[in-house]
N, C-alpha and C positions, 0 to 999 in steps of 0.2 A: 867373534865374541868368545871369550874363554869359557869353557864348559865348567859347570859346577853343580853341586847338589842343590835342588830347590830348597829354599829356606822359608817356604810358605808356612811351615809348621812352627817356625820360631815365633817369638813374641814380637810381632811387627806392628808397632803402634803408628808409626809415621815414617815418611821419607821426605827428603828435600828434593822436590822435582826440579831438575836443572835443564832438561831438554826433552823434546819429543821428535823422533825421526821416523820416516817410513821404514818398514821392516828391513828393506834391502840395504838401507844406509845405517841402521842402528848399530851393527856390530863394530864398524870402524869408529863411530863416534863414542860408543861405550868404552872401547879400548883406550881412546885418548883420555877420557875422564878418569879411567882406572890408573893411568900413569901419574895422576896428580893427587888422587884421593884413595884412601882405603875404604872399604865397605861401599863400593859402587854396585848398584843393582839395576836390573831392568825388569819391566813387567809390561804385559800387553795392554794396548788401548783399542777401542773400537776403530773400525775402518782401515785396518792394515798399518797401524802406527805402533811404535814401541816407546815407552817412557824410560828415561834414564834418570836415576836419582841416587842420593846418598842415604844409606840406611841399612837395615831398619834401625830407627831411633825411637826413644820415647818422645811423646809430644813436647814435653818440656825441653828435652835436649835439642830437638829440631828447631823449636822457637828461639832458643838461646843462641844457636850457631848461625842461623840463616842471615841475620842482620850483619854479623861480623864478616861473614864470607862475601856478602854483597858490597859492604864498605871497602873491603880489600880488593874488590873486583876480581875475585877468584871464581865467581859463578855469575851467570847472566842476571841482569837487573830484574827480569821477569820471573825468576825462580820463585817457588812458593812451597809451602808445606802441604803435603797431601797424605791422606789416610786411605791406602788402596783397598782395605777390607780383608777380612780373613779368607775369603774365597779367591783372592788374587795371589798367584804364585810369583814371588820375587826370586829372580835368578842372579846370584852374585857374579861379578866380573873380576877375573884375576888380574892383578897388576902389582907393580912395585912402587908403592907410594907410602908416605907417612900418613898417620891417622889424621882425621879431620881435626881433632882436638889438639894434636901436637904439631900440626903443620905451622912453621914459622911464618910470620907476616912478611918477612924479607923475601919469601919465595913468590910473592904476588906478581912482580914483573915477569918472571919466567912463566908462571902459570898463564898469565894473560897472553904471552907470546905463543904458548902452545895451544891455547883454546880461548881466543878473544871473545868477550861478550858481544852480543849482537849490537850492531851500530845503533846508537840512540835514535837516529832518524827513522829506523824501522820499527820503533816501539811507539805505542800510543802516547800522546802528550799527556802530562799529568792532569788529573781531574777525574770527574765522575762521568760514566757513560750509561745511557739507556740501552740495555740489551733487548733488542726488538725480536730477534729470532735466531735460533741456532740450528744449523744443518750440518750433515755429515760430509757430503761430497762437494768438491769444489764447483762443479758445473751447476749443481743445485743452489749453491751459495751465490754464485754470480747471478742466477735467475732471480733469486730472492732479493738481492740487492737492487736489481733493476726495478722490481716492483715497489720496493720500499721507497726508492728515490722519487716515485711519483707523488708520494705523500710528504716525505722528508728529503728534499734534494741534497741535504748536507750529510746524509747517512754514509757510513763507510763499512768496510769489511775487515775483520781481524781473524787471524788463526788462533784458536783457543788452545790452552795448554793440554787439553785432552785430545787434540787432533781434529776437533770439529772446527766449524767456522761460525762466527757470530756477526750478524748485522747489528751495528752499533750506531748510536747518535751521541756525539760529544766531541771534545770534553766540555762540561759545564760545571758550575758550582754544585756541590753536593746537595745543598738545600734546594737549589733550582731543579736539579734532577728529580728529587723526591716529589716536589710539588707538581711539576709538569707531568710526571708519570701518572699521578692521580688524576689530573685533568684528562690526559689522553685515554686512560682506562674508562673514566666516567662517560666519555663520548664514543667509546668503542673504536677508537682510532688505533689502538694497539691491543694485542691479546692479553688476557688476564694473567698469563704467566710471565709477561715481560717484567724485568727487574733492573735495578741499578747496580753497576759494577764499578769498582775503582780501576784505574789504568793498570795497576799491578796485577789484576786478575785476568788481564787479556794477554794474548801472545803478540806475535809480529803483525804489523799492519800489512794487509794484502791489497786492499783498495782504500786509499786515503779518503777520508771525508773532510768536512769543514765543521768548525765549532758553530753550533746553531745559536741564534740570538734568542735565548730563553732566560730572561732575567730572574734573579732570585726573588722570592716573595718578600714583601716589606716586613720590618721587624714587628709592626703592629698593623692590623687591618685598618683600612681607611673607612670613614663613614660613608654610607651609601647616599648619593644625592637623592633629591625628591624623585619619586618613582615616575611622575608624569614627565619630568625632564629625561629620565632614563629611557622611557618608552619612546619619546620623540627621537632621541639619539639612536636608539636601536632601529627604529623605522628608517631613519636616514641611512643607516649602515646596511639596510636590507635584511635584517634578522627578524623583524617583528611586523606583523600586519594586523594586530589586534587593536582594540579600542585604547585611546589615550585616556585612561581613567584613574591613573595613579594608584592602582591596586595590584598587589602581587598575585601571581597565579602561575600555572604551569607554562603558559605561553611566554610570559615575561621571563621566568626563570630559564627556560630553554634558550630564549634569545640572548640572555646574558652569557650563558655558557657558550653559545655559538660565537659571540663576539670575543670572548676570552680565547677560544680556540683559534679563531680566524686571525686576530691581530697578534696574538702571542706577546702582548706587552706586559701583562701581569696575571698571575693566578688569583690574585685577590679581587673579588667582585667590586668592592668600593673603589679601589685604585683603577681598575679597568674601566669602570663607568665614568669616573672623573676624567680620565684620559680621552675617552670617546667623546664626551660632551665638549671638551676643549678642542678636539680635532674638528668636530662639527661646526663650532663657532668660527674657527679659523677658515674653514671652507666657505661658510656663508659670506664672510667678508670678502674672500677672494673672488667669489662668483658674483658679487654685486647684488645680492638678494635684498630687496626692499619691499615694503608693503605697497601694493597697487590698489588704490580705491577707485573703482571704475564707475563713473556716474551713469553711463548709459544703461548698464545692467544692474546697478546698485550692489555690485559684488566687491568683496575685498579678498585679496590673496597675496601671499608672498611670492614674488616672481623675480627672475633675473633681468631687471629692467635695463641694465647697461648693454644687454644684447637684443632688446626689443624696441620697436618704434611703433607708435600708434598709426594705424592705417585708415580704418573706417568703421562705421556701424552699419549693420544691415538687420532691420527688424529686431529679432531676439538676440542678435550677435554683436559682439564687440571684438574687432580683429586687430591684432598687433603683428606686424611683420618683422623680418630680420633687420637688425641695426648693423651697419658696416659689414655686411656680408657674413653675419654670424651663423646663418643657416637655421636660426631658431624662429619659432612663431608661437603665438598664443591666441586662442579663441575662447572668450567667455560667452556663455549663453544662459539666458534666463527668460522664462515666459510663464504666465499663469497656466496651471494645469496639474495633471497627475501622472500616473504610470504610463498612460498611452502617449501623452505629449513627450515624456522622457524617451520612450521608445522611438517616436517619430524623429526627435532630435538626433538620437544615436544612428538612425538610418541615414539622416542627412550627412552626418560625419563620415559614414562609410562611403556614401555615394560620391562625395567630394574628394575622396582619396586621402583625407587627413590622417587616417589610421589605416595603413595598407594591410590587406588580408587579416582583418582583426580576429583575435580570439576573444570571445564574448563571455562575460560573467554577469548574468542578469538575475537580480533578486528583486523582491518587492521593495520599491522605493530606492533602488540603487542599480546603476549600470556601470560596468567597467569594460572598456575596449582597449586592447593592446595589440600592436602589430608593427612590422618594420619591413623596409626594402633596402636596397643597396644605398640609397641616398639618406633616408631619415627614419627615425623611430617615432611612432605616434602613440599617444595615450589619451584616451578620453574617459572622464569619470563624471558621473552625474547623480543627482539625488532629487527626490521629491521631498520638499520641505515647506511647511506653512502654505500649502496650496500652490506651489510653484515647482516647475521642472527646471533645474539649473545645474551648471557644472562648468567644466573647462576642457579644452583640448590643448595638449602640449606637443609641439613638433620640435624635434631635436636632431642634430646631425648623428648619423648612424655610427660614426667613429667614436663617439663618446657615450657608450651605453651606460657606464657607471654614473657619469654626470647626469644623464637623463633620469635614471632611476632615483637618484637622490633629490633632484629638483622636483620630480613628480611627487615624492613623499612629502617634501616641504609644502607643496601646493595643496595636496590633499589634506594635510594636517591643519593648514591655516585658512582654508576656504570658508568664507562666512558672508553673510549679508550685512552691509553697512548702511543701507538706505533704500529708498524706493527706486525702481527702475525707470529712468527717463524714457527709455524706448517704448514702454507701455503706452505712452501718450501719443505715439506717432504711428500711423498706418504706413506711411512712406517717409521714414525719418531722413532728414538731411544729415550729411556727415558732420560730426561734432567731435571736438576733443574731449574725451570723457574724463581726463585727468585735469584737475584744477581748472574747471570751466570758467 
């Protein structure tokens, strides 16, 4: 690099940043640029990097010239206007070149041959990017990217113009980037200082990511569906375990946000809930869920009847086994009594191995048992209602944990009494078909 007097004391408003190199490589690169432009300067960056730029210029001059230079492909496409600050020393680089303002456009092909712009494949694709984290050292950046990909598998790594590295997520539409960044911050998924950058504000791609599926918000918010339908859909999705009361509250609001974050289909609550309800309806049809009115116990529940076949009744129980090797089973139970009878029935469920190694949640008037082994998942839920201890046991293949949780939610939500229990009249009841007797 040619020696020169520092010009830090001159009126340095801005420079056109065209490149950043490691200190050991900066001298040769700066000399190449000085052979094409007058007023080439260098200045230090953190982490052992040196910036190369054209200047000093006024901010107006820099803004006016950078676009023409990029269009003529005389400088890299990721060049930008920087204001180093009065405490940064700019060192001029000696060279034999025409001034920036006087350089003829015809010289563009020669300039490109002498110093080609970075290949477009090495630059971020156009669009907006969520800047998740910036780190100084490459090894630290690689470690940060590995951690971020646990949350955002599409994340990539870019070398920033200041010589640092940025973990980024994109490209996406700018409106989508702004909307999703707010959602991610609200749920503490990204730090509070994360922000949105355009592709031109990033440097070369170090580790390519993938464009995430983050749709832009609708032009107008959608009307929120009835809250009881929203709560049922949120329970089905595994986000809500509160009462189906059609009333808004912190648990319902948190569940809505959890669904928005989990599905990433829309940042608009009304749009997201309408989409969730539609997906639940399609799943219910696919699973063959229908209303089972069981005469033996007098109970009614929505159940996957295309996977169940009636087997037998035994005193307070009505038992449905697997249909066509589905691996599913359902037991309905009902008998007169209260809390003690409910606890006795839960003990029977455990003893028979219907819910393996259960985790128990026992409250006054309610019992919930959940457990699993390598073969099946079991869930038993019971209530004390109107002088009866009643409930259900769902047995489901262990390989379909998501399906089991959704079906259990549907059953819990729909469980009700539809008539008297025929079993109450029999001390030793004979087998009977409790459906359509």
